[in-house]
C-alpha positions, 0 to 999 in steps of 0.5 A: 498492536499490529503495526507500530511505526516509530520515530521514522526519518528518511534522508538521501544524500545529496550526490553534489555538494556544489549544487547544495552547498551546506546540505548534507541530506534531502529530508524525505521523512522525519519523525513519522509515528502511527499505529495500524489496528487489525481491520482498520485503514490508515489512510496517508494524503498528500501531494507529490513529493511529500513522502507518501510512497517513500514511507509505504516503502518503509513499512513494507521493508522495500527501504530502509529508514535512516532512523527509527523502528517498525514494530509487527506485533510488538517486534522491531522487524530489524531483530526478527529471527529469518522465519518471523521476518519470512511471515513479515514479508508474507503478511505485508503486501502491496498494491502499486499504481500502475498494474501493468508495470508490477506484472511480468509481460511474458508471464500468464496470469495464472503464473503471475498469480501462482509465483507469490504461492510457490515462493512463500506458501507451502501448499500442494498443487490442489491447494493452489489451484483452489486458492487461485480460483477462490481468490478470482471469484472474490475480485470478480474475474473469470478463470479464462483470464488465466490463459492470457497475458497482461497485455491482452487484459484492460486496465481495470482488469490488471489492477484486479489481477494485481490485488488477486496477486497480493490476497494469494497470500492472505496478508494482514496488511495491504499497502495501496499506493495510488492504486486507482491513480492510473484508471479511468474514472468509471473504473476506480469506484469499482476497484475502491468497492472491491478493496472495501469488499476484500477488507471486510471478507479477510479481515485485513488492514490497509495502508492507503496512500493517495493524493486524493483526500476524497479517496482517503475519505472514502477508504479510511478510518485513520488519516494522516496528512503529510507535507514535505515528509512531515505530518502536519495533521493526524486523527480520525479521517472524519475529525480532520475531513469535518475540522481541519486544523491545518491550511495544508489540510484545508487546501487539499480539501478545496480541490474536492469541494 
């Protein structure tokens, strides 16, 4: 199994006991369990505050869980050697909600794309240039964009650049956290189709996070519904969409019918 998430909890302590008497912490996630197979997509859906982004951050090791394990190819990421952990960080990449905010505004697009390779890959200059060219073609961008700064490109182009940057390391897992919610509707479909094509080409796995169950339905093989940090429904996407058991899942579906 590529990725296993076991018994994950995340609690945040309350800063003021006076405001929250009798409560020691806020439960952001509780007893989260799932697996992710190679080449598959797990969709995580829920309203704002359900814990979706917190979960994505824990899987990518941007946040530490209060309890539980993340296993990558059978090994707990907390018990990895330095080299094993370096490989894990290389193989798990993110596409975030706001592309402009995830790029250094002072960098050229070329520098933005080169940076992950400079840090995590031992490639020669020619190999880096070839990978940039190949990846730009993969995401549908012209080479002329390399000389521009983030402020000089459109929102759709910016999200393609962010996707390209995440692909520079040829990761095995891509965590897509609301990757289209900041884009115009006309651009959203293009980005979703691009992500599907890239997945077919490179055989990656996706953890696809969204508040929009219609997008999850389009992108995912498996579906997990979060409500207030807890899993309320889980299974194949088709099964959950066609025969939802929980009222909360039904309410999410009612918004797109």
